[in-house]
C-alpha positions in Angstrom: 4.5 -29.8 -10.2 4.1 -28.3 -7.3 1.6 -25.9 -6.1 2.3 -22.9 -4.6 -0.2 -20.7 -2.9 -4.2 -20.2 -4.2 -5.9 -17.1 -4.4 -10.5 -17.0 -3.8 -10.7 -14.2 -6.9 -12.4 -10.9 -5.8 -14.2 -9.4 -8.2 -14.9 -5.8 -7.5 -14.8 -1.7 -8.9 -11.4 0.6 -8.4 -13.5 3.0 -6.3 -14.3 0.3 -3.5 -10.8 -1.4 -3.8 -8.9 0.6 -1.0 -12.0 0.2 1.7 -11.8 -4.0 0.4 -7.6 -4.2 0.7 -8.0 -2.7 4.5 -10.4 -4.8 5.2 -9.1 -7.9 4.9 -5.2 -6.7 5.7 -7.0 -5.9 9.1 -9.0 -9.8 9.1 -5.5 -11.3 8.9 -3.4 -9.3 10.3 -1.2 -8.2 7.8 -0.3 -4.6 7.1 1.6 -6.2 3.5 -0.2 -7.4 0.4 1.3 -10.7 -1.2 1.3 -8.3 -4.6 0.2 -5.7 -6.1 -0.2 -4.5 -9.3 -2.0 -2.2 -12.5 -2.6 -5.0 -15.3 -2.7 -2.3 -18.3 -4.1 -4.6 -21.3 -6.9 -5.5 -19.2 -7.2 -2.1 -16.9 -7.9 -4.1 -13.6 -6.0 -4.0 -10.6 -4.8 -7.0 -8.7 -3.8 -6.6 -5.2 -2.9 -10.1 -2.7 -3.6 -10.5 0.1 -3.0 -13.8 2.0 -5.8 -16.5 -0.3 -7.4 -13.6 -1.5 -7.1 -11.5 -5.4 -9.0 -8.9 -5.3 -9.6 -7.4 -9.1 -11.2 -4.2 -9.7 -12.2 -2.4 -12.7 -15.0 -1.2 -14.7 -18.0 -4.0 -15.1 -16.6 -3.9 -18.6 -13.5 -4.9 -18.1 -13.7 -7.8 -15.1 -17.2 -9.3 -15.9 -14.7 -11.5 -18.5 -13.1 -12.9 -16.3 -16.1 -13.1 -13.4 -16.4 -17.5 -14.9 -13.1 -17.8 -13.1 -12.8 -18.6 -9.1 -9.3 -19.5 -8.2 -5.8 -18.6 -9.2 -3.1 -20.9 -8.6 0.4 -20.1 -8.6 2.6 -23.1 -9.5 6.2 -23.8 -9.4 6.6 -25.0 -12.7 2.8 -24.4 -15.4 4.8 -26.5 -18.5 4.6 -29.7 -16.0 0.9 -28.0 -14.1 0.2 -27.8 -17.8 1.0 -31.8 -18.8 -0.4 -33.0 -16.3 -3.8 -31.1 -16.7 -4.4 -32.0 -19.9 -3.2 -35.9 -19.1 -6.3 -35.6 -16.7 -8.5 -34.0 -19.2 -9.1 -31.1 -18.1 -10.1 -28.5 -21.2 -7.4 -25.7 -21.5 -9.8 -22.8 -22.2 -6.8 -20.2 -22.3 -3.0 -21.4 -23.2 0.2 -20.8 -21.8 0.8 -17.4 -22.6 2.9 -14.1 -20.7 1.1 -11.8 -18.8 2.6 -9.4 -16.5 3.6 -11.8 -13.6 5.1 -14.9 -15.8 3.3 -16.8 -17.0 -0.7 -18.2 -17.2 -3.7 -20.7 -18.6 -7.0 -21.1 -17.6 -9.0 -24.1 -17.5 -12.5 -26.0 -16.6 -12.0 -29.0 -13.7 -14.3 -31.7 -13.8 -16.6 -29.9 -11.3 -17.1 -27.5 -13.8 -14.7 -24.6 -11.6 -12.5 -22.7 -13.8 -8.9 -21.4 -12.1 -6.0 -19.9 -13.5 -2.8 -21.5 -12.8 0.1 -18.4 -13.2 3.7 -18.8 -12.6 5.4 -15.9 -11.6 8.6 -15.4 -13.0 12.1 -14.3 -11.0 11.4 -10.2 -12.5 8.3 -10.2 -10.8 9.2 -11.9 -7.6 12.1 -9.0 -7.3 9.8 -6.3 -8.3 7.4 -8.1 -5.2 9.8 -8.6 -2.7 8.5 -4.8 -0.9 5.3 -6.2 0.1 4.1 -9.9 1.8 6.1 -12.4 -1.2 6.2 -15.5 -0.1 
């Protein structure tokens, strides 16, 4: 079980996205996001820069996710799920297919809600032009 990367989530409106994207790229000294895509099912733009994930949409589209504070990219989601269940962690949304691969959400013992995502090879190839690592 390996945790590859984490993102702190920042929720904002679509009209703010470009300004925040430029700010966080300059702040972290990068010229491209880690990855970015439009999540059509929820009408959200997702832009990951360093360890920040910007999630942009209308308030009505973002508010259902705003309790989720972190996203962990993992190598094997099933292994992470098994560990969390063994540790007594509450799984809020079980494993499902998402545009980047697979994800699930869980509430940690301290009350933090986190998303766990395993990026599939197609997503990694699609993001190869970005600063994907």
